[in-house]
LOPA-381600 format. One record per residue (C-alpha): residue number from 1; x, z, y. Coordinates in Angstrom, 3 decimals, padded with zeros to 6 digits. Example, Ala and Ser with C-alpha at 12.3 -4.5 7.8 and 13.67 -1.06 7.14 Angstrom:
2
<site><n>1</n><x>012.300</x><z>007.800</z><y>-004.500</y></site>
<site><n>2</n><x>013.670</x><z>007.140</z><y>-001.060</y></site>
// end
This chain:
374
<site><n>1</n><x>000.000</x><z>000.000</z><y>000.000</y></site>
<site><n>2</n><x>001.332</x><z>-000.986</z><y>003.435</y></site>
<site><n>3</n><x>000.546</x><z>001.566</z><y>006.121</y></site>
<site><n>4</n><x>001.159</x><z>001.289</z><y>009.855</y></site>
<site><n>5</n><x>001.763</x><z>004.686</z><y>011.479</y></site>
<site><n>6</n><x>001.091</x><z>004.836</z><y>015.225</y></site>
<site><n>7</n><x>002.320</x><z>007.885</z><y>017.107</y></site>
<site><n>8</n><x>004.626</x><z>008.997</z><y>019.867</y></site>
<site><n>9</n><x>008.084</x><z>009.650</z><y>018.333</y></site>
<site><n>10</n><x>008.067</x><z>012.709</z><y>016.068</y></site>
<site><n>11</n><x>011.538</x><z>012.615</z><y>014.502</y></site>
<site><n>12</n><x>013.590</x><z>014.712</z><y>014.781</y></site>
<site><n>13</n><x>010.817</x><z>017.306</z><y>014.442</y></site>
<site><n>14</n><x>010.548</x><z>019.585</z><y>017.468</y></site>
<site><n>15</n><x>006.908</x><z>020.738</z><y>017.311</y></site>
<site><n>16</n><x>003.950</x><z>021.438</z><y>015.054</y></site>
<site><n>17</n><x>002.311</x><z>018.016</z><y>015.182</y></site>
<site><n>18</n><x>005.638</x><z>016.395</z><y>014.288</y></site>
<site><n>19</n><x>005.966</x><z>018.626</z><y>011.245</y></site>
<site><n>20</n><x>002.408</x><z>017.826</z><y>010.128</y></site>
<site><n>21</n><x>002.818</x><z>014.081</z><y>010.592</y></site>
<site><n>22</n><x>006.182</x><z>014.025</z><y>008.819</y></site>
<site><n>23</n><x>004.749</x><z>015.806</z><y>005.781</y></site>
<site><n>24</n><x>001.846</x><z>013.343</z><y>005.794</y></site>
<site><n>25</n><x>004.246</x><z>010.408</z><y>005.783</y></site>
<site><n>26</n><x>006.381</x><z>011.964</z><y>003.033</y></site>
<site><n>27</n><x>003.278</x><z>012.426</z><y>000.876</y></site>
<site><n>28</n><x>002.395</x><z>008.751</z><y>001.346</y></site>
<site><n>29</n><x>005.919</x><z>007.641</z><y>000.534</y></site>
<site><n>30</n><x>005.884</x><z>009.714</z><y>-002.647</y></site>
<site><n>31</n><x>002.840</x><z>007.714</z><y>-003.734</y></site>
<site><n>32</n><x>004.648</x><z>004.412</z><y>-003.313</y></site>
<site><n>33</n><x>003.353</x><z>003.476</z><y>000.140</y></site>
<site><n>34</n><x>005.456</x><z>001.258</z><y>002.377</y></site>
<site><n>35</n><x>005.434</x><z>002.748</z><y>005.876</y></site>
<site><n>36</n><x>005.848</x><z>000.966</z><y>009.205</y></site>
<site><n>37</n><x>006.044</x><z>002.677</z><y>012.583</y></site>
<site><n>38</n><x>004.705</x><z>001.701</z><y>015.995</y></site>
<site><n>39</n><x>005.354</x><z>003.633</z><y>019.194</y></site>
<site><n>40</n><x>002.407</x><z>003.054</z><y>021.544</y></site>
<site><n>41</n><x>004.451</x><z>004.101</z><y>024.566</y></site>
<site><n>42</n><x>007.738</x><z>002.976</z><y>026.154</y></site>
<site><n>43</n><x>010.275</x><z>005.522</z><y>024.894</y></site>
<site><n>44</n><x>013.435</x><z>005.801</z><y>022.839</y></site>
<site><n>45</n><x>012.930</x><z>005.400</z><y>019.092</y></site>
<site><n>46</n><x>015.356</x><z>007.723</z><y>017.313</y></site>
<site><n>47</n><x>017.702</x><z>006.734</z><y>014.501</y></site>
<site><n>48</n><x>015.803</x><z>009.184</z><y>012.258</y></site>
<site><n>49</n><x>012.608</x><z>007.159</z><y>012.716</y></site>
<site><n>50</n><x>014.420</x><z>003.882</z><y>012.103</y></site>
<site><n>51</n><x>015.897</x><z>005.254</z><y>008.893</y></site>
<site><n>52</n><x>012.622</x><z>006.707</z><y>007.652</y></site>
<site><n>53</n><x>010.374</x><z>003.661</z><y>008.129</y></site>
<site><n>54</n><x>010.675</x><z>000.148</z><y>006.687</y></site>
<site><n>55</n><x>010.329</x><z>-001.389</z><y>010.158</y></site>
<site><n>56</n><x>009.708</x><z>-000.001</z><y>013.645</y></site>
<site><n>57</n><x>007.874</x><z>-001.587</z><y>016.565</y></site>
<site><n>58</n><x>007.160</x><z>-000.676</z><y>020.167</y></site>
<site><n>59</n><x>004.191</x><z>-001.692</z><y>022.260</y></site>
<site><n>60</n><x>004.935</x><z>-002.590</z><y>025.867</y></site>
<site><n>61</n><x>001.971</x><z>-002.925</z><y>028.176</y></site>
<site><n>62</n><x>001.655</x><z>-005.979</z><y>030.351</y></site>
<site><n>63</n><x>001.340</x><z>-005.522</z><y>034.099</y></site>
<site><n>64</n><x>-002.383</x><z>-006.239</z><y>033.860</y></site>
<site><n>65</n><x>-002.958</x><z>-003.605</z><y>031.162</y></site>
<site><n>66</n><x>-000.946</x><z>-000.988</z><y>033.047</y></site>
<site><n>67</n><x>-003.417</x><z>-001.392</z><y>035.911</y></site>
<site><n>68</n><x>-006.504</x><z>-002.210</z><y>033.867</y></site>
<site><n>69</n><x>-009.641</x><z>-001.503</z><y>035.968</y></site>
<site><n>70</n><x>-011.129</x><z>000.814</z><y>033.336</y></site>
<site><n>71</n><x>-007.839</x><z>002.674</z><y>033.061</y></site>
<site><n>72</n><x>-007.842</x><z>003.271</z><y>036.815</y></site>
<site><n>73</n><x>-011.461</x><z>004.452</z><y>036.713</y></site>
<site><n>74</n><x>-010.655</x><z>006.870</z><y>033.892</y></site>
<site><n>75</n><x>-007.707</x><z>008.297</z><y>035.792</y></site>
<site><n>76</n><x>-009.872</x><z>008.900</z><y>038.830</y></site>
<site><n>77</n><x>-012.460</x><z>010.583</z><y>036.609</y></site>
<site><n>78</n><x>-009.733</x><z>012.783</z><y>035.153</y></site>
<site><n>79</n><x>-008.941</x><z>014.075</z><y>038.636</y></site>
<site><n>80</n><x>-012.506</x><z>014.808</z><y>039.697</y></site>
<site><n>81</n><x>-014.320</x><z>015.533</z><y>036.426</y></site>
<site><n>82</n><x>-013.986</x><z>018.670</z><y>034.334</y></site>
<site><n>83</n><x>-013.940</x><z>016.819</z><y>031.014</y></site>
<site><n>84</n><x>-012.035</x><z>013.721</z><y>029.900</y></site>
<site><n>85</n><x>-013.174</x><z>010.571</z><y>028.172</y></site>
<site><n>86</n><x>-011.707</x><z>010.005</z><y>024.730</y></site>
<site><n>87</n><x>-010.001</x><z>006.791</z><y>025.889</y></site>
<site><n>88</n><x>-008.345</x><z>008.200</z><y>029.007</y></site>
<site><n>89</n><x>-004.867</x><z>008.142</z><y>027.429</y></site>
<site><n>90</n><x>-005.225</x><z>004.922</z><y>025.455</y></site>
<site><n>91</n><x>-002.463</x><z>002.309</z><y>026.000</y></site>
<site><n>92</n><x>-004.651</x><z>-000.607</z><y>027.021</y></site>
<site><n>93</n><x>-004.184</x><z>-003.900</z><y>025.213</y></site>
<site><n>94</n><x>-002.521</x><z>-002.388</z><y>022.152</y></site>
<site><n>95</n><x>-005.209</x><z>-003.742</z><y>019.816</y></site>
<site><n>96</n><x>-004.033</x><z>-007.329</z><y>020.441</y></site>
<site><n>97</n><x>-000.442</x><z>-006.382</z><y>019.628</y></site>
<site><n>98</n><x>-001.490</x><z>-004.551</z><y>016.440</y></site>
<site><n>99</n><x>-003.625</x><z>-007.462</z><y>015.254</y></site>
<site><n>100</n><x>-000.631</x><z>-009.803</z><y>015.721</y></site>
<site><n>101</n><x>001.497</x><z>-007.464</z><y>013.626</y></site>
<site><n>102</n><x>-001.234</x><z>-007.329</z><y>011.018</y></site>
<site><n>103</n><x>-001.396</x><z>-011.119</z><y>010.838</y></site>
<site><n>104</n><x>002.296</x><z>-011.104</z><y>009.921</y></site>
<site><n>105</n><x>002.535</x><z>-008.047</z><y>007.651</y></site>
<site><n>106</n><x>-001.039</x><z>-007.651</z><y>006.260</y></site>
<site><n>107</n><x>-001.310</x><z>-003.867</z><y>006.444</y></site>
<site><n>108</n><x>-003.695</x><z>-002.097</z><y>004.080</y></site>
<site><n>109</n><x>-004.173</x><z>000.905</z><y>006.342</y></site>
<site><n>110</n><x>-003.386</x><z>002.186</z><y>009.804</y></site>
<site><n>111</n><x>-003.006</x><z>005.863</z><y>010.659</y></site>
<site><n>112</n><x>-003.133</x><z>007.023</z><y>014.269</y></site>
<site><n>113</n><x>-001.992</x><z>010.351</z><y>015.642</y></site>
<site><n>114</n><x>-004.804</x><z>012.003</z><y>017.655</y></site>
<site><n>115</n><x>-008.153</x><z>010.463</z><y>018.580</y></site>
<site><n>116</n><x>-006.656</x><z>009.452</z><y>021.945</y></site>
<site><n>117</n><x>-005.592</x><z>006.228</z><y>020.193</y></site>
<site><n>118</n><x>-008.945</x><z>005.644</z><y>018.456</y></site>
<site><n>119</n><x>-010.014</x><z>002.829</z><y>020.799</y></site>
<site><n>120</n><x>-007.621</x><z>000.667</z><y>018.794</y></site>
<site><n>121</n><x>-010.022</x><z>000.814</z><y>015.842</y></site>
<site><n>122</n><x>-012.848</x><z>-000.862</z><y>017.781</y></site>
<site><n>123</n><x>-011.156</x><z>-004.244</z><y>017.346</y></site>
<site><n>124</n><x>-008.496</x><z>-003.525</z><y>014.731</y></site>
<site><n>125</n><x>-008.625</x><z>-005.828</z><y>011.686</y></site>
<site><n>126</n><x>-006.778</x><z>-003.465</z><y>009.346</y></site>
<site><n>127</n><x>-009.291</x><z>-002.391</z><y>006.637</y></site>
<site><n>128</n><x>-008.462</x><z>001.333</z><y>006.338</y></site>
<site><n>129</n><x>-008.478</x><z>003.147</z><y>009.682</y></site>
<site><n>130</n><x>-007.221</x><z>006.709</z><y>009.337</y></site>
<site><n>131</n><x>-007.374</x><z>009.288</z><y>012.143</y></site>
<site><n>132</n><x>-004.888</x><z>012.142</z><y>011.868</y></site>
<site><n>133</n><x>-006.540</x><z>014.793</z><y>014.012</y></site>
<site><n>134</n><x>-004.532</x><z>018.037</z><y>013.588</y></site>
<site><n>135</n><x>-006.592</x><z>019.528</z><y>016.415</y></site>
<site><n>136</n><x>-009.994</x><z>019.360</z><y>018.075</y></site>
<site><n>137</n><x>-010.624</x><z>018.964</z><y>021.801</y></site>
<site><n>138</n><x>-014.336</x><z>019.760</z><y>022.100</y></site>
<site><n>139</n><x>-014.776</x><z>022.341</z><y>024.886</y></site>
<site><n>140</n><x>-011.073</x><z>023.150</z><y>024.510</y></site>
<site><n>141</n><x>-010.894</x><z>025.047</z><y>027.782</y></site>
<site><n>142</n><x>-013.793</x><z>027.298</z><y>026.846</y></site>
<site><n>143</n><x>-012.390</x><z>027.980</z><y>023.377</y></site>
<site><n>144</n><x>-009.045</x><z>028.987</z><y>024.884</y></site>
<site><n>145</n><x>-010.636</x><z>030.803</z><y>027.856</y></site>
<site><n>146</n><x>-008.532</x><z>028.790</z><y>030.305</y></site>
<site><n>147</n><x>-009.751</x><z>026.856</z><y>033.368</y></site>
<site><n>148</n><x>-007.965</x><z>023.648</z><y>032.433</y></site>
<site><n>149</n><x>-006.311</x><z>022.135</z><y>029.349</y></site>
<site><n>150</n><x>-004.319</x><z>018.913</z><y>029.145</y></site>
<site><n>151</n><x>-007.167</x><z>017.154</z><y>027.291</y></site>
<site><n>152</n><x>-010.754</x><z>018.400</z><y>027.056</y></site>
<site><n>153</n><x>-013.785</x><z>016.589</z><y>025.661</y></site>
<site><n>154</n><x>-017.503</x><z>017.041</z><y>025.382</y></site>
<site><n>155</n><x>-018.865</x><z>016.785</z><y>021.817</y></site>
<site><n>156</n><x>-020.230</x><z>013.277</z><y>022.380</y></site>
<site><n>157</n><x>-016.810</x><z>011.976</z><y>023.402</y></site>
<site><n>158</n><x>-014.949</x><z>013.519</z><y>020.483</y></site>
<site><n>159</n><x>-017.634</x><z>012.275</z><y>018.098</y></site>
<site><n>160</n><x>-017.251</x><z>008.756</z><y>019.525</y></site>
<site><n>161</n><x>-013.539</x><z>008.810</z><y>018.754</y></site>
<site><n>162</n><x>-013.929</x><z>010.308</z><y>015.273</y></site>
<site><n>163</n><x>-016.572</x><z>007.752</z><y>014.256</y></site>
<site><n>164</n><x>-014.136</x><z>004.898</z><y>014.861</y></site>
<site><n>165</n><x>-012.156</x><z>005.809</z><y>011.736</y></site>
<site><n>166</n><x>-012.980</x><z>005.146</z><y>008.102</y></site>
<site><n>167</n><x>-011.034</x><z>008.259</z><y>007.061</y></site>
<site><n>168</n><x>-010.412</x><z>011.504</z><y>008.940</y></site>
<site><n>169</n><x>-007.593</x><z>013.941</z><y>008.180</y></site>
<site><n>170</n><x>-008.069</x><z>017.533</z><y>009.340</y></site>
<site><n>171</n><x>-005.443</x><z>020.276</z><y>009.193</y></site>
<site><n>172</n><x>-007.867</x><z>023.130</z><y>008.682</y></site>
<site><n>173</n><x>-011.201</x><z>023.601</z><y>006.950</y></site>
<site><n>174</n><x>-013.209</x><z>024.558</z><y>010.045</y></site>
<site><n>175</n><x>-012.211</x><z>021.361</z><y>011.806</y></site>
<site><n>176</n><x>-013.073</x><z>019.241</z><y>008.770</y></site>
<site><n>177</n><x>-016.579</x><z>020.721</z><y>008.873</y></site>
<site><n>178</n><x>-016.909</x><z>019.825</z><y>012.549</y></site>
<site><n>179</n><x>-015.685</x><z>016.271</z><y>012.001</y></site>
<site><n>180</n><x>-018.093</x><z>015.795</z><y>009.091</y></site>
<site><n>181</n><x>-020.903</x><z>016.692</z><y>011.472</y></site>
<site><n>182</n><x>-019.595</x><z>014.180</z><y>014.034</y></site>
<site><n>183</n><x>-019.064</x><z>011.414</z><y>011.481</y></site>
<site><n>184</n><x>-021.326</x><z>011.840</z><y>008.409</y></site>
<site><n>185</n><x>-020.487</x><z>008.381</z><y>007.050</y></site>
<site><n>186</n><x>-016.725</x><z>008.877</z><y>007.142</y></site>
<site><n>187</n><x>-014.447</x><z>010.142</z><y>004.399</y></site>
<site><n>188</n><x>-012.949</x><z>013.507</z><y>005.265</y></site>
<site><n>189</n><x>-009.911</x><z>015.346</z><y>003.897</y></site>
<site><n>190</n><x>-008.339</x><z>018.721</z><y>004.627</y></site>
<site><n>191</n><x>-004.622</x><z>018.127</z><y>004.312</y></site>
<site><n>192</n><x>-003.410</x><z>021.304</z><y>006.086</y></site>
<site><n>193</n><x>000.364</x><z>020.751</z><y>006.170</y></site>
<site><n>194</n><x>002.517</x><z>020.740</z><y>003.063</y></site>
<site><n>195</n><x>005.325</x><z>023.271</z><y>003.312</y></site>
<site><n>196</n><x>008.499</x><z>022.910</z><y>001.234</y></site>
<site><n>197</n><x>009.115</x><z>026.201</z><y>-000.560</y></site>
<site><n>198</n><x>012.314</x><z>027.906</z><y>000.612</y></site>
<site><n>199</n><x>012.917</x><z>031.075</z><y>-001.376</y></site>
<site><n>200</n><x>015.482</x><z>033.341</z><y>000.302</y></site>
<site><n>201</n><x>017.077</x><z>036.606</z><y>-000.755</y></site>
<site><n>202</n><x>015.614</x><z>039.695</z><y>000.877</y></site>
<site><n>203</n><x>017.834</x><z>041.319</z><y>003.496</y></site>
<site><n>204</n><x>016.039</x><z>044.682</z><y>003.768</y></site>
<site><n>205</n><x>017.212</x><z>044.895</z><y>007.394</y></site>
<site><n>206</n><x>015.168</x><z>045.847</z><y>010.451</y></site>
<site><n>207</n><x>014.899</x><z>042.358</z><y>011.984</y></site>
<site><n>208</n><x>011.548</x><z>040.813</z><y>012.910</y></site>
<site><n>209</n><x>011.452</x><z>037.018</z><y>013.398</y></site>
<site><n>210</n><x>009.504</x><z>034.751</z><y>015.745</y></site>
<site><n>211</n><x>010.141</x><z>031.006</z><y>016.115</y></site>
<site><n>212</n><x>008.132</x><z>028.914</z><y>018.578</y></site>
<site><n>213</n><x>008.119</x><z>026.040</z><y>021.014</y></site>
<site><n>214</n><x>007.548</x><z>026.441</z><y>024.708</y></site>
<site><n>215</n><x>003.841</x><z>026.287</z><y>025.408</y></site>
<site><n>216</n><x>001.416</x><z>028.575</z><y>027.197</y></site>
<site><n>217</n><x>-000.373</x><z>029.822</z><y>024.083</y></site>
<site><n>218</n><x>002.855</x><z>030.771</z><y>022.316</y></site>
<site><n>219</n><x>004.089</x><z>032.451</z><y>025.480</y></site>
<site><n>220</n><x>000.920</x><z>034.501</z><y>025.895</y></site>
<site><n>221</n><x>001.185</x><z>035.710</z><y>022.307</y></site>
<site><n>222</n><x>004.808</x><z>036.805</z><y>022.320</y></site>
<site><n>223</n><x>004.500</x><z>038.478</z><y>025.741</y></site>
<site><n>224</n><x>001.565</x><z>040.478</z><y>024.362</y></site>
<site><n>225</n><x>003.749</x><z>041.550</z><y>021.444</y></site>
<site><n>226</n><x>006.829</x><z>042.419</z><y>023.509</y></site>
<site><n>227</n><x>004.882</x><z>044.304</z><y>026.179</y></site>
<site><n>228</n><x>002.343</x><z>046.181</z><y>024.081</y></site>
<site><n>229</n><x>003.355</x><z>046.182</z><y>020.405</y></site>
<site><n>230</n><x>007.128</x><z>046.559</z><y>020.532</y></site>
<site><n>231</n><x>007.123</x><z>049.880</z><y>022.486</y></site>
<site><n>232</n><x>004.761</x><z>051.380</z><y>019.898</y></site>
<site><n>233</n><x>007.028</x><z>050.246</z><y>017.056</y></site>
<site><n>234</n><x>010.138</x><z>051.600</z><y>018.788</y></site>
<site><n>235</n><x>008.490</x><z>054.996</z><y>019.124</y></site>
<site><n>236</n><x>008.457</x><z>055.242</z><y>015.304</y></site>
<site><n>237</n><x>011.433</x><z>053.289</z><y>014.008</y></site>
<site><n>238</n><x>014.335</x><z>051.024</z><y>014.977</y></site>
<site><n>239</n><x>013.694</x><z>047.291</z><y>015.171</y></site>
<site><n>240</n><x>015.298</x><z>044.091</z><y>016.479</y></site>
<site><n>241</n><x>013.150</x><z>041.109</z><y>017.484</y></site>
<site><n>242</n><x>014.878</x><z>037.762</z><y>016.930</y></site>
<site><n>243</n><x>013.211</x><z>034.977</z><y>018.926</y></site>
<site><n>244</n><x>014.166</x><z>031.346</z><y>018.377</y></site>
<site><n>245</n><x>013.049</x><z>028.039</z><y>019.853</y></site>
<site><n>246</n><x>012.544</x><z>026.533</z><y>023.277</y></site>
<site><n>247</n><x>010.200</x><z>029.392</z><y>024.207</y></site>
<site><n>248</n><x>013.311</x><z>031.503</z><y>024.877</y></site>
<site><n>249</n><x>013.866</x><z>029.865</z><y>028.248</y></site>
<site><n>250</n><x>010.615</x><z>031.436</z><y>029.468</y></site>
<site><n>251</n><x>011.608</x><z>034.937</z><y>028.340</y></site>
<site><n>252</n><x>014.614</x><z>035.664</z><y>030.540</y></site>
<site><n>253</n><x>012.988</x><z>038.881</z><y>031.751</y></site>
<site><n>254</n><x>013.710</x><z>040.348</z><y>028.293</y></site>
<site><n>255</n><x>017.326</x><z>039.171</z><y>028.071</y></site>
<site><n>256</n><x>018.777</x><z>042.614</z><y>028.808</y></site>
<site><n>257</n><x>016.628</x><z>044.435</z><y>026.261</y></site>
<site><n>258</n><x>018.968</x><z>045.445</z><y>023.380</y></site>
<site><n>259</n><x>016.074</x><z>045.250</z><y>020.895</y></site>
<site><n>260</n><x>015.325</x><z>041.601</z><y>021.732</y></site>
<site><n>261</n><x>017.663</x><z>038.706</z><y>020.935</y></site>
<site><n>262</n><x>016.853</x><z>035.336</z><y>022.487</y></site>
<site><n>263</n><x>018.552</x><z>032.764</z><y>020.249</y></site>
<site><n>264</n><x>017.362</x><z>029.620</z><y>022.047</y></site>
<site><n>265</n><x>016.878</x><z>026.271</z><y>020.263</y></site>
<site><n>266</n><x>017.366</x><z>026.507</z><y>016.507</y></site>
<site><n>267</n><x>019.303</x><z>023.747</z><y>014.760</y></site>
<site><n>268</n><x>019.009</x><z>025.218</z><y>011.262</y></site>
<site><n>269</n><x>015.598</x><z>026.747</z><y>010.492</y></site>
<site><n>270</n><x>016.799</x><z>027.952</z><y>007.086</y></site>
<site><n>271</n><x>019.555</x><z>029.929</z><y>008.762</y></site>
<site><n>272</n><x>017.105</x><z>031.421</z><y>011.260</y></site>
<site><n>273</n><x>014.710</x><z>032.668</z><y>008.587</y></site>
<site><n>274</n><x>017.602</x><z>034.064</z><y>006.530</y></site>
<site><n>275</n><x>018.094</x><z>036.696</z><y>009.270</y></site>
<site><n>276</n><x>015.235</x><z>038.908</z><y>008.072</y></site>
<site><n>277</n><x>012.288</x><z>039.519</z><y>005.768</y></site>
<site><n>278</n><x>009.508</x><z>039.966</z><y>008.341</y></site>
<site><n>279</n><x>007.967</x><z>037.306</z><y>010.596</y></site>
<site><n>280</n><x>005.258</x><z>037.632</z><y>013.226</y></site>
<site><n>281</n><x>002.682</x><z>035.288</z><y>014.670</y></site>
<site><n>282</n><x>000.954</x><z>037.176</z><y>017.499</y></site>
<site><n>283</n><x>-000.745</x><z>034.054</z><y>018.880</y></site>
<site><n>284</n><x>-004.373</x><z>034.841</z><y>019.639</y></site>
<site><n>285</n><x>-005.509</x><z>031.502</z><y>021.137</y></site>
<site><n>286</n><x>-005.645</x><z>027.887</z><y>020.077</y></site>
<site><n>287</n><x>-007.013</x><z>025.563</z><y>017.415</y></site>
<site><n>288</n><x>-005.348</x><z>023.255</z><y>014.932</y></site>
<site><n>289</n><x>-002.951</x><z>024.310</z><y>012.191</y></site>
<site><n>290</n><x>-001.372</x><z>027.754</z><y>012.297</y></site>
<site><n>291</n><x>002.021</x><z>026.166</z><y>011.699</y></site>
<site><n>292</n><x>004.107</x><z>029.287</z><y>012.399</y></site>
<site><n>293</n><x>002.087</x><z>031.289</z><y>009.896</y></site>
<site><n>294</n><x>002.422</x><z>028.716</z><y>007.123</y></site>
<site><n>295</n><x>006.110</x><z>028.138</z><y>007.794</y></site>
<site><n>296</n><x>006.937</x><z>031.849</z><y>007.558</y></site>
<site><n>297</n><x>005.037</x><z>032.130</z><y>004.278</y></site>
<site><n>298</n><x>006.943</x><z>029.140</z><y>002.877</y></site>
<site><n>299</n><x>010.163</x><z>031.133</z><y>003.354</y></site>
<site><n>300</n><x>008.698</x><z>034.091</z><y>001.500</y></site>
<site><n>301</n><x>008.463</x><z>036.270</z><y>004.592</y></site>
<site><n>302</n><x>006.216</x><z>039.247</z><y>005.109</y></site>
<site><n>303</n><x>004.018</x><z>037.659</z><y>007.764</y></site>
<site><n>304</n><x>002.126</x><z>039.778</z><y>010.281</y></site>
<site><n>305</n><x>-000.439</x><z>037.911</z><y>012.343</y></site>
<site><n>306</n><x>-003.221</x><z>038.323</z><y>014.833</y></site>
<site><n>307</n><x>-006.652</x><z>037.860</z><y>013.290</y></site>
<site><n>308</n><x>-006.877</x><z>034.485</z><y>015.078</y></site>
<site><n>309</n><x>-004.122</x><z>033.101</z><y>012.840</y></site>
<site><n>310</n><x>-006.124</x><z>033.253</z><y>009.618</y></site>
<site><n>311</n><x>-008.978</x><z>031.064</z><y>010.852</y></site>
<site><n>312</n><x>-009.195</x><z>027.746</z><y>009.032</y></site>
<site><n>313</n><x>-006.144</x><z>028.242</z><y>006.812</y></site>
<site><n>314</n><x>-006.152</x><z>027.523</z><y>003.087</y></site>
<site><n>315</n><x>-008.160</x><z>030.212</z><y>001.237</y></site>
<site><n>316</n><x>-007.956</x><z>032.623</z><y>004.155</y></site>
<site><n>317</n><x>-009.642</x><z>035.379</z><y>002.175</y></site>
<site><n>318</n><x>-006.738</x><z>035.539</z><y>-000.294</y></site>
<site><n>319</n><x>-003.814</x><z>034.618</z><y>001.965</y></site>
<site><n>320</n><x>-000.949</x><z>037.169</z><y>001.621</y></site>
<site><n>321</n><x>-000.972</x><z>038.072</z><y>005.317</y></site>
<site><n>322</n><x>-000.967</x><z>041.385</z><y>007.164</y></site>
<site><n>323</n><x>-003.661</x><z>041.025</z><y>009.822</y></site>
<site><n>324</n><x>-004.136</x><z>042.989</z><y>013.056</y></site>
<site><n>325</n><x>-006.551</x><z>042.848</z><y>015.980</y></site>
<site><n>326</n><x>-005.067</x><z>045.384</z><y>018.399</y></site>
<site><n>327</n><x>-001.611</x><z>046.402</z><y>019.561</y></site>
<site><n>328</n><x>-001.942</x><z>049.678</z><y>017.661</y></site>
<site><n>329</n><x>-002.900</x><z>047.937</z><y>014.422</y></site>
<site><n>330</n><x>-000.085</x><z>045.433</z><y>014.891</y></site>
<site><n>331</n><x>002.524</x><z>048.150</z><y>015.441</y></site>
<site><n>332</n><x>001.337</x><z>050.087</z><y>012.386</y></site>
<site><n>333</n><x>001.733</x><z>047.017</z><y>010.192</y></site>
<site><n>334</n><x>005.208</x><z>046.232</z><y>011.544</y></site>
<site><n>335</n><x>006.343</x><z>049.808</z><y>010.897</y></site>
<site><n>336</n><x>004.859</x><z>049.710</z><y>007.387</y></site>
<site><n>337</n><x>006.699</x><z>046.461</z><y>006.584</y></site>
<site><n>338</n><x>009.964</x><z>047.828</z><y>007.969</y></site>
<site><n>339</n><x>009.748</x><z>051.033</z><y>005.944</y></site>
<site><n>340</n><x>008.303</x><z>049.791</z><y>002.627</y></site>
<site><n>341</n><x>010.852</x><z>047.711</z><y>000.684</y></site>
<site><n>342</n><x>008.567</x><z>047.373</z><y>-002.333</y></site>
<site><n>343</n><x>005.893</x><z>045.866</z><y>-000.098</y></site>
<site><n>344</n><x>008.412</x><z>043.288</z><y>001.099</y></site>
<site><n>345</n><x>009.169</x><z>042.264</z><y>-002.491</y></site>
<site><n>346</n><x>005.508</x><z>041.966</z><y>-003.429</y></site>
<site><n>347</n><x>004.427</x><z>040.010</z><y>-000.356</y></site>
<site><n>348</n><x>007.435</x><z>037.706</z><y>-000.559</y></site>
<site><n>349</n><x>006.496</x><z>036.650</z><y>-004.093</y></site>
<site><n>350</n><x>002.826</x><z>036.304</z><y>-003.194</y></site>
<site><n>351</n><x>003.694</x><z>034.189</z><y>-000.139</y></site>
<site><n>352</n><x>005.664</x><z>031.654</z><y>-002.172</y></site>
<site><n>353</n><x>002.927</x><z>031.503</z><y>-004.816</y></site>
<site><n>354</n><x>000.286</x><z>030.940</z><y>-002.121</y></site>
<site><n>355</n><x>002.223</x><z>028.061</z><y>-000.544</y></site>
<site><n>356</n><x>002.722</x><z>026.458</z><y>-003.953</y></site>
<site><n>357</n><x>-001.026</x><z>026.624</z><y>-004.604</y></site>
<site><n>358</n><x>-001.787</x><z>025.169</z><y>-001.165</y></site>
<site><n>359</n><x>000.672</x><z>022.319</z><y>-001.700</y></site>
<site><n>360</n><x>-001.002</x><z>021.453</z><y>-005.011</y></site>
<site><n>361</n><x>-004.362</x><z>021.283</z><y>-003.244</y></site>
<site><n>362</n><x>-002.934</x><z>019.087</z><y>-000.470</y></site>
<site><n>363</n><x>-001.344</x><z>016.736</z><y>-002.996</y></site>
<site><n>364</n><x>-004.763</x><z>016.227</z><y>-004.604</y></site>
<site><n>365</n><x>-006.285</x><z>015.419</z><y>-001.204</y></site>
<site><n>366</n><x>-003.631</x><z>012.750</z><y>-000.589</y></site>
<site><n>367</n><x>-004.217</x><z>011.320</z><y>-004.046</y></site>
<site><n>368</n><x>-007.918</x><z>011.004</z><y>-003.240</y></site>
<site><n>369</n><x>-007.152</x><z>009.454</z><y>000.158</y></site>
<site><n>370</n><x>-004.813</x><z>006.830</z><y>-001.316</y></site>
<site><n>371</n><x>-006.921</x><z>006.068</z><y>-004.383</y></site>
<site><n>372</n><x>-004.719</x><z>007.715</z><y>-007.020</y></site>
<site><n>373</n><x>-007.741</x><z>009.673</z><y>-008.292</y></site>
<site><n>374</n><x>-011.431</x><z>008.864</z><y>-008.432</y></site>
// end
């Protein structure tokens, strides 16, 4: 099967959507698919992308399409209207370019990253049209309790985009249910995000790990932890918080705290997670995949999360997570994990078993998507 993947560059992986999309592409490759890549925007295509895909392409808008009348109208609406239209970010004219590529290479399927590219499917001649959602944008600002988000849709607009696909991939069960409501005639799959299992020896030290990119939701979560949870933990036991990722550049106010180490960008994730047995995900806002939670479990870490981080994950009722709602509950769980070595052993084994079970489920979903199973 020949599949055209359309997305902004995602290799090397630097964020959650890149991780999800890479695992999706790996799953397709494992099933014998031949993958091609198209960047819908003018940007540098990395050597990693060129090595991963059979061929790479780049769409360059003509002068007319850059100033397409509808595009200008949508941009004006974006300034003055509270909610966006699903096509506001679409690279106009791309459907003609894709159809020319299809005439030459005869793709069996096309997968787009986000519904912002779904306008392509209105005139696309590729038979299978797959939308990789990995998030939902319906009333996003209200869900997050923020006045403005980078992309916010009313239900009718998101439904319009979802209905353009023949197949819809969701990264959590709750979102699959929503998309089924929007697009009853489509085929829907919950593919979460496969996580390679990385068993590591337990350190039994007092380090607590947090790895995140620099966005507002991550920042809100870790500031909550450092300001309200950490002092409660320190009143009972010694602890060192190791923070990695681009989020560190927003945390300079904690640089002089001896209990907090800001490691900055992480080149080797395996090495980062080898620094301790306990990981936290204090994020209490957002939708989409709880990538930090799943990643920590895949390394066999005792993972302590806010209640928000269990919503929509694979078999949330049996996930081996320690869950808190308040700063006091969070601190109690951190202290318990630091003091109880037997608990670390048990949860580490359960975490790896859980990820293995999830991966098996995801593999079956991909087999159904690509026709390996009936």
